[in-house]
Structures are given as C-alpha cells and as structure tokens.
DOLUM-306480 format. One record per residue (C-alpha): residue number from 1; x, y, z. Coordinates in Angstrom, 1 decimal. Layout:
! DOLUM-306480
{i: NUM	u: X	v: Y	w: Z}
...
***
This chain:
! DOLUM-306480
{i: 1	u: -36.1	v: -78.2	w: -5.3}
{i: 2	u: -37.0	v: -79.1	w: -8.9}
{i: 3	u: -37.7	v: -76.7	w: -11.6}
{i: 4	u: -39.5	v: -78.3	w: -14.9}
{i: 5	u: -39.0	v: -76.9	w: -18.3}
{i: 6	u: -41.8	v: -75.7	w: -20.4}
{i: 7	u: -41.7	v: -73.6	w: -23.6}
{i: 8	u: -40.7	v: -70.1	w: -23.3}
{i: 9	u: -43.3	v: -67.3	w: -23.4}
{i: 10	u: -45.9	v: -69.1	w: -21.0}
{i: 11	u: -46.6	v: -67.6	w: -17.8}
{i: 12	u: -47.8	v: -69.1	w: -14.5}
{i: 13	u: -51.1	v: -67.8	w: -13.2}
{i: 14	u: -51.4	v: -67.9	w: -9.3}
{i: 15	u: -54.6	v: -67.5	w: -7.4}
{i: 16	u: -55.3	v: -66.8	w: -3.7}
{i: 17	u: -58.3	v: -69.2	w: -3.6}
{i: 18	u: -60.0	v: -71.5	w: -5.7}
{i: 19	u: -63.6	v: -70.7	w: -7.0}
{i: 20	u: -66.0	v: -72.1	w: -9.7}
{i: 21	u: -64.4	v: -70.0	w: -12.4}
{i: 22	u: -60.5	v: -70.9	w: -11.6}
{i: 23	u: -58.7	v: -72.4	w: -14.3}
{i: 24	u: -57.8	v: -75.9	w: -14.1}
{i: 25	u: -54.8	v: -76.4	w: -16.4}
{i: 26	u: -51.2	v: -77.2	w: -15.3}
{i: 27	u: -50.2	v: -73.4	w: -15.3}
{i: 28	u: -52.8	v: -72.2	w: -13.0}
{i: 29	u: -51.9	v: -72.6	w: -9.4}
{i: 30	u: -53.7	v: -71.9	w: -6.2}
{i: 31	u: -51.5	v: -71.0	w: -3.1}
{i: 32	u: -47.8	v: -71.3	w: -2.6}
{i: 33	u: -45.0	v: -72.4	w: -4.7}
{i: 34	u: -44.8	v: -76.1	w: -5.3}
{i: 35	u: -41.9	v: -78.4	w: -4.9}
{i: 36	u: -41.8	v: -78.9	w: -8.6}
{i: 37	u: -42.1	v: -75.5	w: -10.2}
{i: 38	u: -42.2	v: -74.8	w: -13.9}
{i: 39	u: -39.9	v: -72.7	w: -15.8}
{i: 40	u: -41.8	v: -69.5	w: -17.1}
{i: 41	u: -41.0	v: -66.1	w: -18.2}
{i: 42	u: -43.4	v: -64.5	w: -15.8}
{i: 43	u: -45.8	v: -65.2	w: -13.0}
{i: 44	u: -49.1	v: -63.3	w: -12.7}
{i: 45	u: -50.8	v: -63.3	w: -9.1}
{i: 46	u: -54.6	v: -62.5	w: -10.0}
{i: 47	u: -56.8	v: -61.5	w: -7.2}
{i: 48	u: -60.7	v: -61.0	w: -7.5}
{i: 49	u: -61.7	v: -60.1	w: -4.1}
{i: 50	u: -60.5	v: -57.3	w: -2.0}
{i: 51	u: -60.4	v: -59.3	w: 1.1}
{i: 52	u: -57.8	v: -61.5	w: -0.6}
{i: 53	u: -55.4	v: -58.6	w: -1.3}
{i: 54	u: -53.3	v: -59.3	w: 1.5}
{i: 55	u: -52.9	v: -63.0	w: 0.6}
{i: 56	u: -52.3	v: -62.2	w: -2.9}
{i: 57	u: -49.4	v: -59.7	w: -2.0}
{i: 58	u: -47.9	v: -62.6	w: 0.3}
{i: 59	u: -48.1	v: -64.8	w: -2.7}
{i: 60	u: -46.4	v: -62.4	w: -4.9}
{i: 61	u: -43.7	v: -62.3	w: -2.3}
{i: 62	u: -43.3	v: -66.0	w: -2.2}
{i: 63	u: -43.1	v: -66.6	w: -6.0}
{i: 64	u: -40.6	v: -63.7	w: -6.4}
{i: 65	u: -38.0	v: -65.8	w: -4.4}
{i: 66	u: -38.0	v: -67.9	w: -7.5}
{i: 67	u: -39.1	v: -66.1	w: -10.4}
{i: 68	u: -37.6	v: -62.7	w: -11.5}
{i: 69	u: -40.9	v: -61.4	w: -12.8}
{i: 70	u: -43.8	v: -61.4	w: -10.7}
{i: 71	u: -47.0	v: -59.3	w: -11.7}
{i: 72	u: -49.7	v: -58.5	w: -9.2}
{i: 73	u: -53.4	v: -57.6	w: -10.3}
{i: 74	u: -57.0	v: -58.5	w: -11.0}
{i: 75	u: -60.3	v: -57.1	w: -10.2}
{i: 76	u: -59.4	v: -56.2	w: -6.6}
{i: 77	u: -56.6	v: -54.0	w: -7.5}
{i: 78	u: -58.6	v: -52.3	w: -10.2}
{i: 79	u: -56.4	v: -53.7	w: -13.2}
{i: 80	u: -57.8	v: -52.2	w: -16.5}
{i: 81	u: -59.7	v: -54.6	w: -18.5}
{i: 82	u: -58.4	v: -54.6	w: -22.1}
{i: 83	u: -60.0	v: -57.6	w: -24.0}
{i: 84	u: -60.4	v: -61.1	w: -22.9}
{i: 85	u: -58.2	v: -64.1	w: -23.2}
{i: 86	u: -60.2	v: -67.4	w: -22.7}
{i: 87	u: -58.7	v: -69.8	w: -20.1}
{i: 88	u: -56.3	v: -67.2	w: -18.9}
{i: 89	u: -57.9	v: -66.1	w: -15.7}
{i: 90	u: -61.0	v: -68.0	w: -15.8}
{i: 91	u: -61.6	v: -71.5	w: -16.7}
{i: 92	u: -62.1	v: -72.8	w: -20.4}
{i: 93	u: -65.6	v: -72.5	w: -22.0}
{i: 94	u: -66.2	v: -69.1	w: -19.9}
{i: 95	u: -66.4	v: -65.9	w: -22.0}
{i: 96	u: -67.1	v: -62.3	w: -21.8}
{i: 97	u: -68.8	v: -60.5	w: -24.8}
{i: 98	u: -69.0	v: -57.1	w: -23.1}
{i: 99	u: -67.7	v: -55.1	w: -20.2}
{i: 100	u: -69.0	v: -52.5	w: -17.9}
{i: 101	u: -72.4	v: -51.6	w: -17.0}
{i: 102	u: -74.6	v: -48.5	w: -17.2}
{i: 103	u: -76.2	v: -48.8	w: -14.0}
{i: 104	u: -75.1	v: -47.1	w: -10.8}
{i: 105	u: -75.9	v: -49.6	w: -8.1}
{i: 106	u: -74.5	v: -48.4	w: -4.7}
{i: 107	u: -73.3	v: -51.8	w: -3.8}
{i: 108	u: -71.5	v: -52.7	w: -7.0}
{i: 109	u: -68.1	v: -51.7	w: -8.2}
{i: 110	u: -68.4	v: -52.7	w: -12.0}
{i: 111	u: -69.2	v: -49.2	w: -13.3}
{i: 112	u: -66.2	v: -47.7	w: -11.2}
{i: 113	u: -63.9	v: -50.4	w: -12.3}
{i: 114	u: -65.0	v: -51.1	w: -15.8}
{i: 115	u: -66.8	v: -48.0	w: -16.9}
{i: 116	u: -69.8	v: -47.9	w: -19.2}
{i: 117	u: -71.0	v: -50.8	w: -21.0}
{i: 118	u: -68.9	v: -51.5	w: -24.1}
{i: 119	u: -69.4	v: -54.4	w: -26.5}
{i: 120	u: -66.6	v: -56.7	w: -27.8}
{i: 121	u: -66.9	v: -56.9	w: -31.7}
{i: 122	u: -64.9	v: -60.1	w: -31.6}
{i: 123	u: -65.1	v: -62.3	w: -28.6}
{i: 124	u: -64.0	v: -65.8	w: -27.8}
{i: 125	u: -66.7	v: -68.4	w: -28.2}
{i: 126	u: -68.0	v: -70.3	w: -25.0}
{i: 127	u: -70.9	v: -72.1	w: -23.4}
{i: 128	u: -70.8	v: -69.8	w: -20.3}
{i: 129	u: -71.6	v: -66.0	w: -20.7}
{i: 130	u: -70.3	v: -64.1	w: -17.7}
{i: 131	u: -71.2	v: -60.4	w: -18.9}
{i: 132	u: -71.9	v: -58.0	w: -16.0}
{i: 133	u: -75.1	v: -56.9	w: -17.9}
{i: 134	u: -75.5	v: -58.8	w: -21.3}
{i: 135	u: -79.2	v: -57.3	w: -21.7}
{i: 136	u: -77.9	v: -53.8	w: -21.9}
{i: 137	u: -76.0	v: -54.7	w: -25.1}
{i: 138	u: -77.6	v: -54.0	w: -28.6}
{i: 139	u: -79.9	v: -56.4	w: -30.0}
{i: 140	u: -77.4	v: -57.4	w: -32.8}
{i: 141	u: -74.9	v: -58.2	w: -30.2}
{i: 142	u: -77.3	v: -60.2	w: -28.1}
{i: 143	u: -78.3	v: -62.2	w: -31.1}
{i: 144	u: -74.7	v: -62.9	w: -32.0}
{i: 145	u: -74.0	v: -64.2	w: -28.6}
{i: 146	u: -77.0	v: -66.5	w: -28.6}
{i: 147	u: -76.3	v: -67.8	w: -31.9}
{i: 148	u: -72.8	v: -68.9	w: -30.7}
{i: 149	u: -74.2	v: -70.3	w: -27.4}
{i: 150	u: -76.5	v: -72.6	w: -29.7}
{i: 151	u: -73.4	v: -74.0	w: -31.5}
{i: 152	u: -71.7	v: -75.0	w: -28.4}
{i: 153	u: -71.6	v: -78.8	w: -27.1}
{i: 154	u: -72.4	v: -77.9	w: -23.5}
{i: 155	u: -75.9	v: -76.3	w: -22.5}
{i: 156	u: -75.6	v: -72.6	w: -22.1}
{i: 157	u: -75.2	v: -70.8	w: -18.9}
{i: 158	u: -75.9	v: -67.2	w: -18.4}
{i: 159	u: -73.9	v: -66.7	w: -15.0}
{i: 160	u: -73.4	v: -63.0	w: -15.2}
{i: 161	u: -76.8	v: -62.2	w: -13.7}
{i: 162	u: -79.4	v: -60.8	w: -16.1}
{i: 163	u: -81.0	v: -57.7	w: -15.3}
{i: 164	u: -84.6	v: -59.0	w: -14.6}
{i: 165	u: -86.3	v: -55.6	w: -15.7}
{i: 166	u: -84.5	v: -56.1	w: -19.2}
{i: 167	u: -85.9	v: -59.7	w: -19.9}
{i: 168	u: -88.1	v: -59.2	w: -22.8}
{i: 169	u: -90.8	v: -61.7	w: -24.5}
{i: 170	u: -88.3	v: -61.7	w: -27.4}
{i: 171	u: -85.5	v: -62.7	w: -25.3}
{i: 172	u: -87.5	v: -65.2	w: -23.4}
{i: 173	u: -88.5	v: -66.9	w: -26.7}
{i: 174	u: -84.9	v: -67.0	w: -28.1}
{i: 175	u: -84.1	v: -69.3	w: -25.0}
{i: 176	u: -87.0	v: -71.5	w: -25.6}
{i: 177	u: -85.5	v: -73.4	w: -28.2}
{i: 178	u: -82.1	v: -73.9	w: -26.8}
{i: 179	u: -80.0	v: -76.2	w: -24.6}
{i: 180	u: -80.0	v: -74.1	w: -21.3}
{i: 181	u: -78.1	v: -75.2	w: -18.1}
{i: 182	u: -78.6	v: -72.3	w: -16.0}
{i: 183	u: -80.0	v: -68.7	w: -16.2}
{i: 184	u: -78.9	v: -66.3	w: -13.3}
{i: 185	u: -81.1	v: -63.3	w: -12.6}
{i: 186	u: -80.6	v: -60.9	w: -9.5}
{i: 187	u: -82.8	v: -59.6	w: -6.6}
{i: 188	u: -80.5	v: -57.5	w: -4.5}
{i: 189	u: -83.0	v: -55.3	w: -2.9}
{i: 190	u: -86.7	v: -55.5	w: -2.3}
{i: 191	u: -87.4	v: -53.0	w: -5.3}
{i: 192	u: -86.0	v: -55.8	w: -7.7}
{i: 193	u: -88.7	v: -58.4	w: -6.7}
{i: 194	u: -91.4	v: -57.0	w: -8.9}
{i: 195	u: -89.2	v: -57.1	w: -12.0}
{i: 196	u: -88.0	v: -60.5	w: -11.0}
{i: 197	u: -91.5	v: -61.8	w: -10.8}
{i: 198	u: -92.0	v: -60.5	w: -14.5}
{i: 199	u: -88.9	v: -62.0	w: -15.8}
{i: 200	u: -89.7	v: -65.4	w: -14.1}
{i: 201	u: -93.2	v: -65.4	w: -15.6}
{i: 202	u: -91.5	v: -65.1	w: -19.2}
{i: 203	u: -88.7	v: -67.8	w: -18.4}
{i: 204	u: -90.9	v: -70.1	w: -16.5}
{i: 205	u: -90.5	v: -72.9	w: -19.2}
{i: 206	u: -87.0	v: -73.3	w: -18.0}
{i: 207	u: -88.0	v: -74.5	w: -14.6}
{i: 208	u: -87.0	v: -73.6	w: -11.1}
{i: 209	u: -83.8	v: -75.6	w: -11.1}
{i: 210	u: -82.5	v: -73.9	w: -14.1}
{i: 211	u: -83.5	v: -70.3	w: -13.0}
{i: 212	u: -81.1	v: -69.0	w: -10.3}
{i: 213	u: -81.0	v: -65.6	w: -8.6}
{i: 214	u: -78.2	v: -63.7	w: -7.0}
{i: 215	u: -79.4	v: -62.2	w: -3.7}
{i: 216	u: -77.2	v: -59.7	w: -2.0}
{i: 217	u: -77.8	v: -59.8	w: 1.8}
{i: 218	u: -76.6	v: -57.7	w: 4.6}
{i: 219	u: -76.1	v: -54.4	w: 2.6}
{i: 220	u: -76.5	v: -51.1	w: 4.3}
{i: 221	u: -77.1	v: -52.6	w: 7.7}
{i: 222	u: -80.1	v: -54.7	w: 6.4}
{i: 223	u: -81.8	v: -56.6	w: 9.1}
{i: 224	u: -81.5	v: -60.5	w: 9.0}
{i: 225	u: -85.1	v: -60.9	w: 9.1}
{i: 226	u: -85.5	v: -58.5	w: 6.1}
{i: 227	u: -82.9	v: -60.7	w: 4.3}
{i: 228	u: -84.6	v: -63.9	w: 5.1}
{i: 229	u: -87.9	v: -62.6	w: 3.9}
{i: 230	u: -86.3	v: -61.5	w: 0.6}
{i: 231	u: -84.9	v: -64.9	w: 0.2}
{i: 232	u: -88.2	v: -66.7	w: 0.7}
{i: 233	u: -89.9	v: -64.4	w: -1.6}
{i: 234	u: -87.3	v: -65.1	w: -4.5}
{i: 235	u: -87.9	v: -68.9	w: -3.9}
{i: 236	u: -91.7	v: -68.4	w: -3.9}
{i: 237	u: -91.3	v: -66.5	w: -7.3}
{i: 238	u: -89.9	v: -69.5	w: -8.9}
{i: 239	u: -86.0	v: -69.3	w: -8.7}
{i: 240	u: -83.3	v: -70.9	w: -6.7}
{i: 241	u: -81.6	v: -68.2	w: -4.6}
{i: 242	u: -77.9	v: -67.7	w: -4.5}
{i: 243	u: -77.3	v: -65.7	w: -1.3}
{i: 244	u: -74.2	v: -63.6	w: -1.0}
{i: 245	u: -73.0	v: -61.8	w: 1.9}
{i: 246	u: -72.0	v: -58.1	w: 1.1}
{i: 247	u: -68.6	v: -57.2	w: 1.6}
{i: 248	u: -67.2	v: -53.5	w: 1.0}
{i: 249	u: -64.8	v: -52.7	w: -1.5}
{i: 250	u: -61.7	v: -52.6	w: 0.9}
{i: 251	u: -59.5	v: -55.3	w: 2.1}
{i: 252	u: -61.3	v: -55.3	w: 5.5}
{i: 253	u: -63.9	v: -57.8	w: 5.6}
{i: 254	u: -67.3	v: -57.6	w: 7.6}
{i: 255	u: -67.2	v: -60.2	w: 10.3}
{i: 256	u: -70.7	v: -61.6	w: 10.2}
{i: 257	u: -72.4	v: -63.6	w: 13.0}
{i: 258	u: -72.8	v: -67.5	w: 12.8}
{i: 259	u: -76.7	v: -66.7	w: 12.1}
{i: 260	u: -75.7	v: -64.6	w: 9.0}
{i: 261	u: -73.2	v: -67.2	w: 7.8}
{i: 262	u: -75.8	v: -70.0	w: 8.2}
{i: 263	u: -78.5	v: -68.0	w: 6.3}
{i: 264	u: -76.0	v: -67.7	w: 3.3}
{i: 265	u: -74.8	v: -71.0	w: 3.3}
{i: 266	u: -78.4	v: -72.5	w: 3.5}
{i: 267	u: -79.7	v: -70.2	w: 0.7}
{i: 268	u: -76.5	v: -70.6	w: -1.7}
{i: 269	u: -76.8	v: -74.3	w: -1.9}
{i: 270	u: -79.8	v: -75.9	w: -3.7}
{i: 271	u: -79.9	v: -78.9	w: -1.8}
{i: 272	u: -79.9	v: -77.2	w: 1.5}
{i: 273	u: -82.4	v: -74.6	w: 0.3}
{i: 274	u: -84.8	v: -77.4	w: -0.9}
{i: 275	u: -84.5	v: -79.2	w: 2.3}
{i: 276	u: -85.4	v: -76.2	w: 4.4}
{i: 277	u: -88.4	v: -75.4	w: 2.3}
{i: 278	u: -89.6	v: -79.0	w: 2.8}
{i: 279	u: -89.4	v: -78.5	w: 6.6}
{i: 280	u: -91.2	v: -75.0	w: 6.2}
{i: 281	u: -94.0	v: -76.6	w: 4.4}
***
C-alpha cells in the first residue's frame, strides 16, 4: 500500500454515494479506501441519507484501519449545523445562506434537524443556492442573495426548492433581469398545486425548461394513480417535475414496486418525461 503525503491540517472527506452535490476535489472520496491513500490528520465520513447509515458505518470502520481519527456524521446522523464551509461536503459553487425552516411539513425533517429558520449574516458566495426555504428569509437578506447571484460567472440556480406560495411579483421581477439556469419549486401534495400554478404564472418568462418542481410521491400510502395525476398536473402547469420517492427517516428503506420505481425514473429525467408526454399527446 502507498501513502501519499499532503499538507498537515487537511482532512479526507468520504461519502457513501455520489450525488449531484458531492465534491469533486482530490480530498473527496466515494466508497472504500484507495490503494494510494493520502496522509491526512482526519477522515470525515459524511452521510446525507438515513438509508446509507449502514454503509457509512462500514466505511468508517474501513478507514479506521489506516487512519487514527475517523469521524462519522452528516444530516442522516442529525449532526448539528454550525455554519457552512464551501466545497467541504458539497461541491464548489453551492452555498447555503440560511438554515432551518418555520414550516411543519409531516414528510420533512428540516425543522427537526435544523430548527427554525435562521439567516447567515455572512455566507459564502456561489451560483447555486441550496437553502431549505430562501423565501422565508427577510427581504434584505433575499436582496443580498440575489445581488451576489448576479455577480457570478455561471447562471444562477435556486435548487433548494422555493415555497411556491411565497413567490411574489417583486421576487419574480428580480429574476427577470438575471441569468438563471434553473429554479426549483415544490408540489409535494395536492394542496400545493394551486400555489404552484400562481407561482408559475409569475415566473413563466423563464420557460418550462428552467422551471423545475420537486414532487414527493408515495408518502402516507398515496395510491400510484394519485401520484401519476399530480405529476401530470405539475407538467400541465408549466414546470418539469422531479419526482422523489418518499423514504422514512430511518435506516429502513421502503421497497417500492417496479411500477413505482419506473414512475419515479420517468418523471425525474427531463428527456424521459418529454418523451412520455409526446406519446400521451
């Protein structure tokens, strides 16, 4: 085995799976220890999803064979959120300007894990804002976030999921003169469809390809036909759905049927969604 030398003070970050937000630098690793292992002071195994807890624990044990300090944490373990260091546990360019949420959605753990909404007075600049509920922030804070997004070299992405009922004419107009890559809304239950329609009406100048919508399906025993109808309605309203199968806040995953998995796959990939709609038309 070979140990590579790097500067003291660095830590190796380890992840059970790769996602769209996983860092891509040399000190970010997905999976087991490599043959060529860097010399670092600490290893941090970061776990986002509760169903990856068993794998995260296994990885912590695997790295403990080679490193004296291995720390295990992340959202799945309820690790307290104290600030945000860009590029550490999410890729460069992604930032959080606030944490927490004041809502009490029964399918969401943000309030339980992060508490009530709190704004960061100083936050890292980036082109992708991943706040849980940006529009619950004060207007001066939102204005500050938008001003920073306007300065970025890449088009802005609001990927945390905007609360549709809080999309105002003023906020919509503030986006009109910006370079926008994607804006994510949410419609996790039937009652969210009417606010979604109003928000899309305000943001329609962005076009349906830039307007995305998280759609939670399968929660609380939802019948698959009801989920299909909601996904179709989200499309008809003028957004590209991003279907997400509900999983409980435990390490025991729900095993969905192939029909459910196919539904999620089709309605989370824009090309597949568009192909289906051509057939339906």
